[in-house]
C-alpha positions as a printed Julia matrix, in Angstrom:
179×3 Matrix{Float64}:
 -46.19  10.59  22.69
 -42.78  11.13  24.28
 -42.1    7.43  24.59
 -42.88   6.96  20.99
 -40.55   9.75  19.97
 -37.89   8.21  22.18
 -38.22   4.82  20.44
 -38.25   6.42  16.95
 -35.22   8.62  17.84
 -33.32   5.86  19.36
 -33.9    3.23  16.43
 -33.12   5.67  13.83
 -29.88   7.03  15.6
 -28.6    3.47  16.08
 -29.11   2.47  12.53
 -27.62   5.82  11.48
 -24.54   5.05  13.52
 -24.22   1.71  11.68
 -24.65   3.55   8.18
 -21.99   6.04   9.19
 -19.69   3.33  10.4
 -19.88   1.61   7.0
 -18.97   4.69   5.19
 -16.33   5.44   7.55
 -14.87   1.73   7.44
 -14.72   2.2    3.55
 -13.01   5.6    3.79
 -10.34   4.32   6.02
 -10.04   1.01   4.05
 -10.46  -1.05   7.35
 -10.26  -4.74   7.63
 -13.68  -5.83   6.27
 -12.96  -9.48   7.37
 -13.03  -8.32  11.05
 -16.19  -9.54  12.82
 -17.25  -6.02  13.73
 -17.01  -4.83  10.18
 -18.89  -7.82   9.06
 -21.69  -6.95  11.32
 -21.84  -3.39   9.96
 -21.8   -4.56   6.45
 -24.54  -7.32   6.9
 -26.58  -4.7    8.74
 -26.42  -2.15   6.06
 -26.35  -4.3    2.95
 -30.27  -4.63   2.35
 -30.59  -0.86   1.93
 -27.03  -0.08   0.48
 -26.8   -2.75  -2.33
 -30.04  -1.72  -4.19
 -28.82   1.96  -3.99
 -25.43   1.21  -5.42
 -27.08  -0.19  -8.64
 -28.42   3.31  -9.04
 -26.07   5.8   -7.59
 -22.27   5.38  -8.6
 -19.28   6.09  -6.12
 -17.19   8.97  -6.64
 -13.67   7.61  -6.16
 -13.23   6.34  -2.67
 -16.63   7.96  -1.5
 -19.46   5.58  -1.49
 -22.2    7.99  -2.42
 -25.02   5.51  -2.01
 -24.06   4.9    1.6
 -23.7    8.7    2.29
 -27.22   9.21   0.61
 -28.62   6.36   2.81
 -27.14   8.14   5.83
 -28.67  11.37   4.65
 -32.17   9.65   4.01
 -32.09   7.85   7.51
 -31.56  11.33   9.23
 -34.23  13.09   7.11
 -36.83  10.31   7.56
 -36.02  10.47  11.42
 -36.62  14.29  11.48
 -39.72  14.08   9.4
 -41.33  11.28  11.41
 -40.51  13.38  14.62
 -42.08  16.42  13.19
 -45.37  14.49  12.26
 -45.51  13.03  15.81
 -44.75  16.22  17.76
 -46.29  18.78  15.63
 -48.76  16.87  13.21
 -47.08  18.47   9.94
 -43.97  18.4    7.94
 -42.02  21.35   7.16
 -39.76  20.09   4.37
 -37.4   22.72   3.17
 -35.88  23.46   6.65
 -35.76  19.55   7.43
 -33.62  19.23   4.22
 -31.07  21.55   5.56
 -31.26  20.37   9.01
 -30.9   16.74   8.03
 -27.4   17.68   6.66
 -26.55  19.61   9.81
 -27.69  16.98  12.15
 -25.85  14.2    9.91
 -22.46  16.14  10.37
 -23.22  16.35  14.25
 -23.98  12.7   14.25
 -20.65  11.9   12.71
 -18.81  14.12  15.19
 -20.68  12.51  18.0
 -19.85   8.98  16.8
 -16.25  10.02  16.49
 -16.11  11.24  20.08
 -17.69   7.97  21.5
 -15.38   5.74  19.32
 -12.42   7.76  20.75
 -13.65   7.27  24.18
 -14.06   3.47  23.59
 -10.67   3.32  22.0
  -9.07   5.12  25.14
 -10.89   2.95  27.59
 -10.06  -0.29  25.61
  -6.3    0.63  25.6
  -6.41   0.79  29.53
  -7.87  -2.78  29.81
  -7.29  -4.73  26.74
  -4.21  -6.37  25.38
  -4.58  -5.39  21.85
  -6.09  -8.77  20.65
  -9.71  -7.65  20.34
 -11.22  -7.38  16.9
 -13.26  -4.4   18.09
 -10.19  -2.6   19.18
  -8.41  -3.09  16.02
 -11.36  -1.51  14.05
 -11.35   1.29  16.69
  -7.63   1.73  15.96
  -8.32   1.8   12.07
 -11.16   4.29  12.55
  -9.4    6.78  14.72
  -5.75   6.63  13.46
  -6.28   9.0   10.53
  -7.6   11.54  12.86
  -5.03  10.85  15.67
  -1.87  10.63  13.45
  -1.65  14.22  12.39
  -2.22  15.4   16.05
   0.65  13.23  17.25
   2.91  14.81  14.74
   2.23  18.13  16.14
   2.31  17.31  19.83
   5.68  16.58  21.32
   6.09  13.16  23.09
   5.47  13.32  26.77
   7.21  10.43  28.35
   5.07   7.68  26.85
   1.83   9.49  27.39
  -0.32   9.81  24.29
  -2.43  13.11  24.68
  -3.63  13.02  20.91
  -6.92  11.44  22.08
  -7.47  14.19  24.67
  -6.63  17.07  22.18
  -9.08  15.61  19.56
 -11.66  15.02  22.34
 -11.34  18.68  23.19
 -11.62  19.8   19.61
 -14.78  17.63  19.1
 -16.42  19.21  22.15
 -15.44  22.63  20.76
 -17.22  21.84  17.55
 -20.25  20.58  19.46
 -20.49  23.72  21.37
 -19.9   25.82  18.1
 -22.73  23.93  16.5
 -25.06  24.5   19.47
 -24.4   28.36  19.14
 -24.92  28.49  15.47
 -27.98  26.34  15.47
 -29.85  26.7   18.73
 -31.95  23.66  19.57
 -29.51  21.06  17.89
């Protein structure tokens, strides 16, 4: 049973990350001709495009993609409930799906920041992945850079945001034990 739960959790989490990335790429108006962006679009198009025919966007927010992310998280929770307990508890799952989705977005932001920091040490700035990481994280890092004083060429904004994300993760864990 645990092996099956692991496979379901992993498969749904990976696809959820791609769906969240699509929404995030649209919100920051990232370069969609980038190979990484093209992968994200092609991986999510089969489910997003039919939803877009039914659900309109609200300004810059692609509500069809947001609903897909919520549906993926809810389906994951319900499948894991059925496998582990043999039953579905729908109302709490509807609420927890939204909470888990927010936590997943924060976790994805954490890892993208870590990847961006690591790439900045080794890469020379010509990687398409690095450019997308820059586009995704710059809206979060720029306000922190305006507050922090420059420290001789060191950019501590990534560290400050990572600490803030870890703080939010601990806060979520205290508010919702078991998450």
